[in-house]
PLY file of the C-alpha trace (Angstrom):
ply
format ascii 1.0
element vertex 198
property float x
property float y
property float z
element edge 197
property int vertex1
property int vertex2
end_header
2.35 -15.45 -0.28
0.20 -13.13 -1.68
-0.42 -11.27 -5.14
-1.28 -7.57 -4.73
-2.67 -5.54 -7.87
-1.81 -1.74 -7.90
-3.69 0.52 -10.07
-3.35 4.03 -10.85
-6.58 5.22 -12.45
-7.05 7.59 -15.45
-9.14 8.03 -18.17
-6.42 8.47 -20.84
-3.76 6.29 -19.36
-4.31 3.55 -16.71
-1.37 2.25 -14.98
-1.32 -1.17 -13.33
1.41 -3.24 -11.43
1.25 -6.84 -10.28
3.48 -7.94 -7.30
4.09 -11.13 -5.50
4.80 -10.79 -1.69
6.46 -13.66 0.21
7.33 -12.56 3.78
9.38 -9.50 3.34
10.32 -10.06 -0.27
8.60 -8.51 -2.91
8.72 -8.98 -6.61
7.19 -7.77 -10.01
4.81 -10.25 -11.87
3.76 -7.97 -14.60
3.26 -3.95 -15.05
2.00 -1.92 -17.65
-0.47 0.87 -19.05
-3.82 0.80 -20.68
-3.66 3.59 -23.74
-7.11 5.40 -23.87
-6.07 8.74 -25.25
-7.18 8.04 -29.19
-10.97 7.21 -27.68
-12.80 10.69 -27.14
-16.25 8.91 -26.02
-15.95 9.17 -22.05
-18.31 6.28 -21.73
-16.34 4.04 -24.24
-13.14 4.79 -22.12
-14.99 3.57 -18.92
-15.93 0.47 -20.95
-12.32 -0.03 -22.09
-11.47 0.16 -18.34
-13.94 -2.49 -17.51
-12.88 -4.93 -20.14
-9.38 -4.30 -19.42
-9.86 -5.01 -15.66
-11.80 -8.03 -16.37
-9.01 -9.51 -18.15
-6.34 -8.39 -15.77
-8.28 -10.23 -12.92
-8.68 -13.24 -15.00
-4.98 -13.41 -15.80
-3.84 -12.61 -12.04
-6.25 -13.92 -9.34
-5.15 -11.19 -6.70
-5.54 -11.68 -3.17
-5.54 -7.89 -2.48
-6.50 -4.82 -4.80
-4.94 -1.46 -4.14
-5.71 1.76 -6.04
-4.81 5.58 -5.86
-7.36 7.89 -4.58
-8.17 10.99 -6.68
-5.97 14.04 -5.97
-8.06 17.00 -4.60
-5.98 19.54 -6.27
-7.35 18.93 -9.67
-10.48 20.81 -11.18
-13.94 19.29 -10.80
-14.26 18.03 -14.27
-11.06 15.94 -13.92
-11.73 14.57 -10.56
-15.16 13.44 -11.80
-13.64 11.77 -14.71
-11.05 10.32 -12.38
-13.43 9.19 -9.87
-15.52 7.40 -12.54
-12.43 5.48 -13.52
-11.44 4.57 -10.18
-15.03 3.24 -9.50
-15.16 1.08 -12.57
-11.91 -0.58 -11.54
-12.83 -1.06 -7.87
-16.34 -2.49 -8.67
-14.59 -5.16 -11.22
-12.35 -6.22 -8.03
-15.45 -6.37 -5.70
-17.27 -8.51 -8.28
-14.60 -10.99 -7.48
-14.63 -10.71 -3.81
-11.11 -9.09 -3.55
-10.59 -6.88 -0.71
-9.89 -3.22 -1.94
-7.70 -0.60 -0.18
-7.37 3.03 -1.27
-4.40 5.38 -0.82
-3.86 8.97 -0.95
-1.13 10.17 -3.19
0.70 11.57 -0.38
0.70 8.44 1.77
2.03 6.29 -1.06
4.96 8.68 -1.53
5.65 8.79 2.26
5.59 4.79 2.21
7.98 4.48 -0.65
10.32 7.42 -0.18
9.93 8.64 3.47
8.63 11.99 2.00
5.01 12.64 1.15
6.19 15.34 -1.25
8.50 13.27 -3.09
8.50 13.73 -7.07
7.42 10.95 -9.44
11.15 10.77 -10.32
12.02 9.95 -6.87
9.21 7.38 -6.54
10.17 5.79 -9.82
13.85 5.40 -8.51
12.99 4.05 -5.24
10.67 1.38 -6.72
13.42 -0.09 -9.02
15.46 -0.48 -5.74
12.64 -2.16 -3.72
11.71 -4.44 -6.21
15.33 -4.93 -7.62
14.28 -4.02 -11.17
16.97 -3.64 -13.94
15.48 -0.50 -15.02
12.46 1.74 -14.34
9.46 1.14 -16.34
8.95 3.58 -19.25
5.86 5.70 -17.82
5.33 7.11 -14.57
1.81 5.52 -14.60
3.45 2.11 -14.27
5.84 3.06 -11.35
2.79 4.72 -9.61
0.86 1.77 -9.85
3.60 -0.43 -8.58
3.93 2.17 -5.67
0.25 1.54 -4.78
0.92 -2.17 -4.73
4.07 -1.73 -2.76
2.43 0.85 -0.50
-0.16 -1.51 0.39
2.33 -4.43 1.08
4.11 -2.46 3.43
0.99 -1.68 5.29
-0.30 -5.02 5.71
0.37 -8.70 4.84
-2.26 -11.33 4.03
-1.83 -14.89 5.74
-3.57 -18.14 4.64
-6.52 -17.49 7.19
-7.49 -14.24 5.37
-6.60 -11.87 8.08
-4.56 -8.79 8.01
-1.73 -8.52 9.97
0.73 -5.55 10.40
3.88 -6.21 8.43
5.75 -4.17 10.86
5.22 -3.81 14.67
6.85 -1.99 17.28
9.04 -4.03 19.42
7.82 -4.59 23.00
9.98 -2.92 25.49
10.09 -4.73 28.76
9.29 -2.38 31.41
11.36 -2.34 34.38
9.57 -3.98 37.47
8.88 -1.60 40.33
9.54 -2.60 43.95
6.62 -3.68 46.06
5.29 -0.85 47.93
6.48 -2.56 51.25
9.91 -3.80 50.07
11.70 -0.90 52.00
9.84 -1.89 55.36
10.79 -5.65 54.82
14.28 -4.63 53.93
14.67 -2.87 57.07
12.85 -5.70 59.31
15.63 -8.09 57.69
18.47 -5.37 58.56
17.78 -3.78 61.64
20.99 -2.36 61.82
20.31 -0.06 58.87
17.56 1.83 60.96
18.77 5.25 61.71
17.71 6.09 65.23
17.28 9.74 66.12
0 1
1 2
2 3
3 4
4 5
5 6
6 7
7 8
8 9
9 10
10 11
11 12
12 13
13 14
14 15
15 16
16 17
17 18
18 19
19 20
20 21
21 22
22 23
23 24
24 25
25 26
26 27
27 28
28 29
29 30
30 31
31 32
32 33
33 34
34 35
35 36
36 37
37 38
38 39
39 40
40 41
41 42
42 43
43 44
44 45
45 46
46 47
47 48
48 49
49 50
50 51
51 52
52 53
53 54
54 55
55 56
56 57
57 58
58 59
59 60
60 61
61 62
62 63
63 64
64 65
65 66
66 67
67 68
68 69
69 70
70 71
71 72
72 73
73 74
74 75
75 76
76 77
77 78
78 79
79 80
80 81
81 82
82 83
83 84
84 85
85 86
86 87
87 88
88 89
89 90
90 91
91 92
92 93
93 94
94 95
95 96
96 97
97 98
98 99
99 100
100 101
101 102
102 103
103 104
104 105
105 106
106 107
107 108
108 109
109 110
110 111
111 112
112 113
113 114
114 115
115 116
116 117
117 118
118 119
119 120
120 121
121 122
122 123
123 124
124 125
125 126
126 127
127 128
128 129
129 130
130 131
131 132
132 133
133 134
134 135
135 136
136 137
137 138
138 139
139 140
140 141
141 142
142 143
143 144
144 145
145 146
146 147
147 148
148 149
149 150
150 151
151 152
152 153
153 154
154 155
155 156
156 157
157 158
158 159
159 160
160 161
161 162
162 163
163 164
164 165
165 166
166 167
167 168
168 169
169 170
170 171
171 172
172 173
173 174
174 175
175 176
176 177
177 178
178 179
179 180
180 181
181 182
182 183
183 184
184 185
185 186
186 187
187 188
188 189
189 190
190 191
191 192
192 193
193 194
194 195
195 196
196 197
């Protein structure tokens, strides 16, 4: 059993999702958002993220921490702000010695829906099915955060020794044993009547 926290970083809205993984079964422990839109000072926003992450990690002692990587299509200023928010969240997890994994948006979408270009609506719909939710969370930031956690769960599972083991491994296909090189000559020795004489 492992608890995974997924984070969709942001300086206006930060989404979080906490899931429990038991074997192949996944369930939601908590999901929500941190609103920071009213706060104008960028550094106060980072402080709010830090305080929130400390509280979240105190409440849910996670085994794994997964976070979405910044999307490179945004402008430089947006990426800088997002990178700062991501850095604060990662630092909080590392202070607890929690293993951190980072996933690109396309990788998350691919893992959840099978399509790296899936819409947020498609991701939300699949999250509801995978986690057996009664309804989709109100904000896409929430389903995105759950998506990060589920993506990580699909990549690895954590056993009690702390080792990462692939959840899905390719089945081993038994190779046909080739006959020994001298099999034909042995056969002819045992069956001299099969020898064709010229």
